[in-house]
Each structure stands twice: as C-alpha cells, then as structure tokens.
C-alpha positions in Angstrom: -17.5 41.1 15.6 -14.3 40.7 17.4 -12.1 39.1 15.2 -10.2 36.7 18.0 -14.2 34.8 18.0 -13.7 34.6 14.3 -10.9 33.4 15.4 -12.3 30.7 17.3 -15.8 30.1 14.6 -12.8 29.0 11.9 -10.3 27.2 14.5 -13.7 24.5 15.3 -14.8 24.8 11.5 -11.7 23.3 10.0 -11.6 20.7 13.4 -14.9 19.6 12.7 -14.5 19.3 9.1 -11.3 17.2 9.8 -13.0 15.1 12.9 -14.9 14.7 9.3 -12.9 13.4 7.0 -10.7 11.2 9.6 -14.4 10.0 10.2 -14.8 8.8 6.5 -11.4 7.7 6.0 -12.1 5.2 8.3 -15.4 4.4 7.7 -15.8 0.5 6.7 -18.6 1.4 3.4 -15.4 3.0 2.2 -12.7 0.1 2.8 -13.9 -2.5 -0.1 -12.5 1.1 -2.5 -9.7 2.1 -1.3 -8.3 -1.7 -0.7 -8.9 -1.9 -4.3 -6.8 1.9 -5.0 -4.6 0.7 -3.3 -3.6 -2.7 -5.7 -3.9 0.0 -8.9 -0.2 0.3 -8.9 0.2 -3.7 -8.6 -2.3 -4.4 -11.5 -0.2 -5.2 -14.4 -2.1 -4.0 -18.3 
C-alpha cells in the first residue's frame, strides 16, 4: 500500500465523518434539545 493511497483514504474518511457531524447537527429531531441547551445560560437558578 502506497502512502499516497493511505492519505487519500484518510482524507475521504475524515470528509465523510465531517458530513455526518454536520447532518447530525442540522437534524430536525435534535432541534428541541439544542434549543433547550442554548437557553441554559440565560435561565436563573
């Protein structure tokens, strides 16, 4: 296995993981949980 092939594979895997994280962050089913977490600093004890 050539080092350039290994670098290409790692780059593709990293890109797929990045797209997965973006898709998870923008998922509609997580919106309520993220909105609740965004309001936490403004809530009083």
